N, C-alpha and C positions, 0 to 999 in steps of 0.2 A: 114681474118681480121674480117669478119662479125661474125664468131664464137667467136673470141676473144672478139669482142666488146660486144656481147651478154653475154659472160661469165663475163666480167668486169662489165656490167650493173647489172647482177644478183648478182655479188659480192657486188657492190655498194648498191643494194637494201637490201641485207642481212646486210651489215654494217650499213645502215641507220636504219634498224629494230632494230639491236643491240643497236645502238646509241639512238634511241627513247626509247627502253626498259630501258637502263641505265639512261636516263634522267628522265623517269617516276620513276624509283627506287630512284634516287637522290632527286626528289621532295618529295617522300614518307619519305625518311630519313630526309630531311629538316623539314618536317611537324612533324615527331617524335621528332626531336631535339628541335623544338619550343615548343611542348607539354611538353617535359621533363624540358625545361628551365622554363616554366610557373609553372609546379609542384614544381620545386626547389625553385622558387621565393615565391610561396604560403607557402611551407614548412619553408623557412627562415623567412617569415613574421609571421607564426604561432609560430615558435621557439622564435622569438623576443618578441611576445606578451606573451608567456608563461614565458619567462625570466622576463619581466616587472611585470607580475602578481606575480611571485615568489619573486621578490625584494619587491613588495608592501606587500605581505603576511609576509615576514620576518620582515619588518619594523613594521607591526601591532603586530606580535608576540613579538618583542622586547619591543614595547610600553606597551603591556599587561603584560609582565614580569616585567617591571619597575613599573607599577601600582600595580601589585601583591606584589612586594617587599615593596612598600610604605604601602600598606594595612596591610601586615604582621607586619611591624614596628609599625604602629599605633595600631594594635591589641595588640602587645606586651606591648606598653605603657599603653593602656587601661587596660590590664590584671594587670599590676603593680599597677596602680591607684586603681583598684578594690580590689586588695589584701590589699593595704594600708587602704582603706575605710573599708574593712571587719575587719581588725585588730582593727581599731578605734571603729567600731561598737561593736565588741566583748568586747573591754575594757569598752565601755559605758554601755553595757548590764551587765557586771560584776559589775560595779559601781552602776548601778540601782538596781541590785539584793542586793548588800550590803546595799544600802540606804533603800531598802524595808525591809530587816531584821532589820535594826536599827529602822525604823519607827515602826515595829511590837513590838520590844523590848520597845521603848519609849511609845507606846500606852499601853502596859501591865503595865509598870511602872506607867503611868498616872492613869490607872484604879486602880492599887493597892493603889496609893497615894490618889485618890479620895475616895476609900473605907475606907482608914485609916482616912481621913478627915471627912467623913460621920460618921464613928464610933466615932471619937473624938467629933464631934459636937453633936452626939446623947448622948454620955456620959455626956458632958457638960450640955446639956439640961436636963438630968435626975438629975444632981447634983443641 
């Protein structure tokens, strides 16, 4: 009985050692699981933050695209106005050029008539 008792005590110690080792391993695994859960939580928070940043950036891009479209529209209108003004300016320059030619012709005619008048006056004075 003594031998059996010693044998069972030894077996109980061995089982206790195995139990302690298993409990230690379970504690380590629980610690690892906790660390993994924390890392997962951080990763999810980072993912959510990146998602929010992405949404914000997409909103900004859409706003800038809208502004760009407006600026292009305004630029098109200004280009049309500029073309209209350029056409008017060209027409006015043409008219000014014509008026300038007419003025030159009228000045020549005036000089010719003044010369004729002077010639007539000179002839009248001689007579």
